[in-house]
C-alpha positions as CSV (number, residue, x, y, z in Angstrom):
1,M,-12.9,-14.6,-5.5
2,E,-13.5,-12.4,-2.2
3,M,-12.6,-13.0,1.1
4,K,-14.2,-10.7,4.2
5,R,-11.5,-10.2,7.4
6,R,-12.4,-7.4,7.8
7,K,-13.6,-6.5,11.5
8,P,-17.5,-4.9,12.1
9,A,-17.8,-1.5,11.3
10,G,-17.1,1.0,14.7
11,K,-14.9,-1.3,15.8
12,R,-12.5,-2.0,13.6
13,R,-8.4,-1.6,14.9
14,K,-5.4,-1.0,13.4
15,T,-1.8,0.6,13.9
16,A,-3.2,4.2,15.8
17,P,-1.8,7.5,14.4
18,K,0.5,8.7,16.2
19,R,-0.2,11.8,17.8
20,S,2.9,14.2,18.8
21,R,3.0,18.1,20.2
22,R,5.1,20.4,18.7
23,R,5.6,23.9,20.7
24,S,5.4,27.4,19.4
25,N,5.0,30.7,21.3
26,R,1.5,30.5,21.6
27,R,-0.3,27.3,20.6
28,V,0.6,23.7,20.3
29,T,0.4,21.7,16.7
30,V,-0.7,18.7,16.9
31,V,1.2,16.7,14.2
32,R,-0.8,13.7,12.8
33,D,1.2,10.4,11.3
34,A,-1.9,9.3,8.7
35,I,-2.7,5.4,8.5
36,R,-1.0,4.2,5.2
37,I,-1.0,0.7,5.9
38,V,-1.8,-3.4,4.5
39,P,-3.1,-4.4,8.5
40,V,-3.3,-8.4,8.8
41,A,-5.7,-10.5,7.9
42,V,-8.6,-11.5,11.2
43,P,-10.6,-14.0,10.5
44,N,-14.2,-12.9,11.4
45,G,-14.8,-15.0,14.3
46,L,-12.8,-13.3,16.7
47,F,-15.1,-10.5,16.5
48,R,-18.9,-12.2,16.9
49,H,-19.2,-11.1,20.1
50,V,-19.6,-7.7,19.0
51,A,-22.0,-8.2,15.8
52,A,-24.4,-7.1,17.4
53,V,-23.0,-3.4,18.2
54,P,-23.9,-0.3,16.2
55,G,-22.0,0.9,13.1
56,A,-19.9,3.6,13.0
57,P,-21.0,6.2,10.1
58,S,-20.2,5.5,6.7
59,P,-16.6,6.5,5.5
60,L,-16.3,9.3,3.4
61,L,-13.1,10.4,2.3
62,T,-12.1,14.0,1.8
63,Y,-9.8,15.7,-0.2
64,R,-7.1,17.7,1.4
65,D,-5.2,19.5,-1.3
66,G,-2.2,18.0,-2.0
67,P,-0.9,15.5,-4.8
68,L,-2.1,13.1,-6.9
69,I,-0.3,11.0,-9.1
70,E,-1.7,11.4,-12.3
71,S,-0.7,9.0,-14.4
72,V,0.9,6.5,-12.5
73,Q,4.9,5.3,-13.5
74,V,5.5,2.1,-11.7
75,Y,8.5,0.4,-11.2
76,N,9.1,-2.7,-9.0
77,L,12.6,-3.1,-7.2
78,F,12.8,-6.6,-6.1
79,I,15.9,-6.4,-3.2
80,G,18.2,-9.2,-2.6
81,A,19.6,-12.4,-4.8
82,A,16.9,-14.7,-3.6
83,W,14.8,-12.9,-6.1
84,S,16.8,-14.5,-8.9
85,T,16.1,-18.3,-8.0
86,G,13.4,-20.8,-7.7
87,N,9.6,-20.0,-6.4
88,A,10.9,-16.0,-5.6
89,K,12.1,-15.9,-9.1
90,T,8.6,-17.0,-10.3
91,V,6.7,-14.7,-7.9
92,A,8.3,-11.8,-9.0
93,A,7.9,-12.7,-13.0
94,G,4.2,-12.5,-11.8
95,L,4.3,-9.6,-10.7
96,D,5.7,-7.7,-13.2
97,A,3.1,-9.0,-15.4
98,F,0.3,-8.1,-13.0
99,F,1.4,-4.2,-13.0
100,K,1.7,-4.6,-17.5
101,F,-2.3,-6.0,-17.0
102,V,-3.6,-4.0,-13.7
103,L,-2.1,0.2,-14.8
104,T,-4.7,-0.2,-17.8
105,S,-7.5,-2.1,-15.9
106,E,-11.0,-1.1,-13.8
107,L,-9.0,-0.9,-11.2
108,I,-7.5,2.1,-12.2
109,G,-10.5,3.6,-14.3
110,Q,-12.5,3.5,-10.6
111,L,-10.3,5.6,-9.7
112,G,-11.3,8.3,-11.6
113,E,-14.5,9.8,-9.3
114,Y,-11.2,11.1,-7.1
115,N,-10.1,13.5,-10.0
116,V,-10.2,17.5,-8.8
117,P,-9.6,20.1,-11.0
118,N,-5.3,20.2,-10.9
119,Y,-5.3,16.4,-11.1
120,Q,-6.9,13.8,-13.9
121,I,-6.4,10.2,-12.6
122,T,-5.8,7.8,-16.2
123,H,-4.6,4.3,-16.4
124,G,-0.6,4.1,-15.9
125,A,1.8,2.3,-16.9
126,F,4.5,-0.3,-15.9
127,I,8.1,1.0,-16.8
128,G,10.3,-2.2,-15.7
129,S,12.2,-3.4,-12.9
130,T,15.4,-4.8,-11.5
131,V,17.0,-7.1,-8.9
132,L,19.1,-5.5,-6.8
133,S,21.4,-8.9,-6.1
134,S,24.4,-7.0,-4.8
135,V,21.9,-6.0,-1.6
136,L,21.7,-8.2,1.1
137,P,19.4,-7.1,3.4
138,P,19.9,-8.0,6.9
139,S,17.0,-10.3,8.6
140,S,15.2,-7.1,9.9
141,V,14.9,-3.8,8.3
142,T,13.6,-0.3,8.9
143,D,11.9,2.2,6.8
144,A,15.0,4.3,7.0
145,W,17.0,1.4,5.5
146,M,14.4,0.8,2.7
147,Q,14.8,4.8,2.1
148,T,18.3,4.6,1.9
149,T,18.4,1.6,-0.7
150,L,16.0,2.9,-2.9
151,Q,17.8,6.5,-2.7
152,Q,21.0,4.4,-3.7
153,A,19.5,2.3,-6.5
154,I,18.1,5.2,-7.8
155,A,21.4,7.2,-8.1
156,A,23.0,4.5,-9.8
157,G,21.2,4.3,-12.8
158,G,21.4,0.8,-14.4
159,G,17.9,1.5,-15.5
160,V,16.3,2.6,-12.5
161,P,13.9,5.5,-13.7
162,K,14.8,8.9,-12.0
163,S,11.9,10.1,-9.1
164,G,9.7,12.3,-10.9
165,P,5.5,13.5,-10.0
166,N,4.4,10.4,-11.5
167,V,6.8,7.5,-10.5
168,L,5.9,5.2,-7.5
169,Y,8.7,2.5,-6.3
170,F,7.7,-1.1,-5.1
171,L,10.2,-2.2,-3.0
172,Y,9.8,-6.0,-2.5
173,L,11.9,-7.9,0.1
174,P,12.9,-11.7,-0.2
175,P,11.2,-14.3,1.9
176,G,12.4,-14.7,5.6
177,V,13.1,-10.6,6.5
178,T,11.0,-8.7,8.8
179,L,9.9,-4.8,8.2
180,T,10.0,-2.5,11.2
181,Q,8.2,0.5,10.8
182,G,6.3,3.1,13.0
183,G,7.1,0.8,16.5
184,G,5.5,-2.1,14.1
185,K,7.0,-5.1,12.2
186,S,5.7,-7.2,9.6
187,C,3.1,-10.0,10.1
188,Q,2.4,-8.8,13.3
189,A,0.8,-5.1,12.5
190,F,1.5,-4.3,8.8
191,C,1.4,-6.6,5.4
192,G,2.9,-3.2,3.7
193,Y,2.3,0.1,3.5
194,H,3.4,3.0,1.2
195,D,5.1,6.3,2.2
196,H,7.5,8.9,0.3
197,I,10.5,11.0,1.0
198,N,10.2,14.7,1.1
199,G,7.2,14.4,-0.9
200,K,9.4,14.0,-4.3
201,I,9.9,10.3,-4.3
202,F,6.5,7.8,-3.7
203,Y,7.2,4.3,-3.2
204,A,5.3,1.0,-1.3
205,A,7.3,-1.6,1.0
206,M,6.6,-4.9,0.2
207,P,7.0,-7.4,2.8
208,Y,7.5,-11.2,1.6
209,A,3.8,-12.7,2.3
210,N,4.7,-15.7,3.9
211,C,2.8,-15.2,7.1
212,N,-1.1,-16.4,8.1
213,G,-2.1,-12.7,8.9
214,C,-0.4,-11.6,5.3
215,L,-2.0,-14.7,3.3
216,G,-5.3,-14.4,4.0
217,G,-5.7,-17.7,2.9
218,L,-4.4,-17.0,-0.7
219,S,-1.2,-18.3,-2.5
220,A,2.2,-15.9,-2.0
221,L,1.5,-14.5,-5.2
222,E,-2.3,-13.8,-5.0
223,A,-1.4,-12.6,-1.6
224,L,0.8,-9.7,-2.7
225,T,-1.1,-8.6,-5.7
226,S,-3.3,-8.4,-3.4
227,I,-1.4,-6.2,-0.7
228,S,-0.3,-4.6,-4.1
229,S,-3.1,-3.4,-5.6
230,H,-4.0,-1.8,-2.6
231,E,-1.0,-0.1,-1.9
232,L,-1.2,1.3,-5.8
233,C,-4.7,2.8,-4.9
234,E,-3.7,4.3,-1.8
235,A,-0.7,5.8,-3.4
236,I,-2.1,7.9,-6.8
237,T,-4.8,9.2,-4.2
238,D,-2.9,10.5,-1.1
239,P,0.9,10.2,-2.6
240,V,1.7,12.1,0.6
241,P,-0.4,10.1,3.8
242,G,-3.2,12.3,4.8
243,T,-2.7,15.0,2.1
244,G,-5.1,13.8,-0.7
245,W,-8.2,11.6,-0.3
246,Y,-8.7,10.4,3.5
247,D,-10.7,9.9,5.7
248,D,-9.9,10.8,9.8
249,A,-11.4,7.9,11.1
250,N,-11.0,4.7,8.8
251,G,-7.7,6.0,6.7
252,E,-7.2,5.8,3.1
253,I,-9.2,4.1,0.2
254,G,-7.6,0.5,1.0
255,D,-7.7,0.7,4.2
256,I,-11.4,0.7,4.8
257,C,-11.8,-2.5,2.3
258,A,-8.9,-4.2,3.9
259,W,-8.8,-7.7,2.9
260,E,-12.0,-7.8,0.4
261,T,-10.9,-8.5,-2.2
262,K,-11.9,-9.7,-5.9
263,K,-10.5,-10.9,-9.2
264,I,-9.5,-8.9,-12.4
265,G,-9.0,-10.7,-15.3
266,S,-6.9,-13.5,-13.7
267,Y,-5.5,-12.0,-10.9
268,V,-6.6,-10.7,-7.2
269,V,-6.8,-7.5,-6.3
270,Q,-8.2,-5.5,-3.4
271,K,-11.6,-3.4,-3.0
272,E,-11.5,-0.2,-3.0
273,W,-14.2,2.7,-1.1
274,S,-16.0,4.8,-3.8
275,N,-17.7,7.6,-2.0
276,A,-20.3,7.6,-5.0
277,K,-21.3,4.3,-4.5
278,K,-21.1,4.3,-0.7
279,A,-19.0,0.8,-1.1
280,C,-16.3,-1.1,-1.1
281,V,-16.1,-2.3,-5.4
């Protein structure tokens, strides 16, 4: 199953990396905010007028000497009591089942081409999930709110594992909650992203897929497995955005292939960029 909704090469636009300037006594250092989002899906028909424009050079991920996640251990946090009932409960169960399958699948296996001497990427494991029923998210939350919620859940225990170099938390928001990050809003600028807290806590922030831009013609569960696979592979290969495997023009391993999907088993996942094959696979 494949849906290609990317802009033509050389003409794709997404949230621009932010740049700020820090002054020292002798020089100005440019600080880059790495691309790490899943952009909204855009119909190909909108870009027919640029189809003849020559494409940009082929993407090339280069290693920036930062950490990688070797054997990822995924823990799902479903925020809010809404995940305990109705269709949301079914979707949550589907996401748990997806991770149990995908973490030992060929999707993770193909990332082995990005091994470096200090980090060897292998299959991971799903280590559990919890519904944070006592947390009542407002209609709009920020990335800072997501980080605080995650840190409080870790501190409270109750089965939520402590952070570690291989632990990756997926934080899923319920339907009707908007997430803002970097000046953009979910469903308008992005459908999910991953980040870190002090280089020690790795997480993916996942708004519910209930708008056209984040469904891309898929069901809610299919869209969420696709978006989750995008962030999963990016977090493994670039957990501190911009310091692992990265392309200055195109971003991370999943950004290059945004909204190109395939099926592994019964699950929809996103294709990921392969330097070796010079293609999305």
